[in-house]
C-alpha positions in Angstrom: -0.3 -0.2 -0.3 1.7 3.7 -1.2 0.8 6.4 0.1 -1.2 8.9 -2.1 0.6 11.5 -3.9 -0.5 14.9 -5.0 2.1 16.7 -6.9 0.8 18.0 -10.2 0.1 21.3 -9.4 -1.3 23.7 -6.7 -4.6 25.7 -6.6 -5.7 28.6 -4.8 -9.3 28.5 -2.7 -12.1 30.9 -2.8 -15.7 31.3 -1.5 -18.2 32.3 -4.0 -20.0 35.6 -1.8 -23.3 36.6 -2.9 -24.5 40.5 -1.9 -27.8 40.6 -1.4 -28.0 44.5 -1.9 -30.9 46.4 -4.3 -28.3 44.9 -7.2 -27.3 41.4 -6.3 -23.7 41.0 -6.3 -20.9 38.4 -6.3 -17.3 38.8 -5.5 -15.3 36.2 -4.4 -13.3 35.4 -1.1 -9.8 34.2 -0.9 -10.0 31.9 1.7 -6.4 31.7 1.7 -5.8 27.9 1.0 -3.3 26.3 -1.1 -3.6 22.9 -1.8 -2.0 20.4 -3.9 -3.5 18.4 -6.1 -3.1 15.3 -9.1 -4.8 15.2 -12.5 -7.3 12.9 -12.8 -8.6 11.9 -16.6 -12.5 13.0 -17.8 -14.2 9.7 -19.2 -15.7 10.2 -22.3 -19.1 8.8 -20.3 -18.4 11.4 -17.6 -18.1 13.9 -20.7 -20.8 13.0 -22.6 -23.1 12.8 -19.8 -22.3 16.3 -18.4 -22.5 17.7 -22.2 -26.0 16.3 -22.6 -26.9 18.8 -19.4 -24.9 21.8 -21.2 -22.2 21.4 -18.3 -18.5 22.4 -20.3 -16.3 20.2 -17.9 -13.0 21.4 -18.1 -11.0 19.3 -15.7 -10.9 16.5 -13.1 -8.5 16.2 -10.0 -7.6 14.3 -7.4 -6.9 15.8 -3.6 -7.1 14.6 0.1 -10.1 14.8 1.3 -11.9 18.1 2.5 -15.3 18.1 2.9 -15.6 21.7 2.9 -15.1 22.0 -0.7 -18.2 22.7 -2.6 -20.4 24.0 -5.1 -19.8 27.8 -3.9 -15.6 27.0 -3.9 -13.7 28.8 -7.2 -9.9 27.6 -7.6 -7.6 29.6 -9.5 -4.9 26.9 -11.2 -2.1 28.9 -12.3 -4.0 31.9 -14.2 -6.7 29.8 -14.4 -10.3 30.3 -12.2 -12.2 27.3 -11.8 -15.9 26.7 -10.7 -16.8 23.7 -8.3 -18.7 21.6 -10.1 -19.4 18.4 -7.9 -16.9 17.3 -4.8 -16.9 13.6 -4.2 -15.9 12.9 -0.8 -14.8 9.5 -0.2 -12.6 6.4 1.0 -10.6 3.9 -1.6 -9.5 0.8 -1.0 -6.9 1.1 1.1 -8.4 3.4 3.5 -6.8 6.5 2.2 -9.5 9.3 2.3 -9.8 11.7 -0.8 -11.8 14.0 -3.0 -12.5 14.6 -6.7 -13.2 17.7 -7.8 -15.2 18.0 -11.3 -14.3 22.1 -12.6 -16.2 24.1 -15.0 -15.1 27.5 -16.5 -15.4 30.5 -13.6 -17.4 33.1 -14.8 -17.9 36.4 -13.6 -21.6 37.0 -14.8 -21.5 40.7 -13.4 -20.9 42.3 -16.7 
């Protein structure tokens, strides 16, 4: 049993914050968290299922389990921002807790 490694990159975690003023505004709050990840392949089946629902998946990554990540988070990888579409938390057959995160493009629709 090998210890999992997460060496493909690092992301910075943001939270989507909605202001309920007269004009609804959205901004990103930097949570000052830096997390290492490994890239996962996107299967043709997953891609076709999501595209059938007009969801354009960009990438899938795996991290050590972190239950605080969900659909109200945005990740910055290099200079690109991705919205968390789905976070799946599980324990693998060797007993290691992991989270798989499916990412879509972050579109700031305020403009």
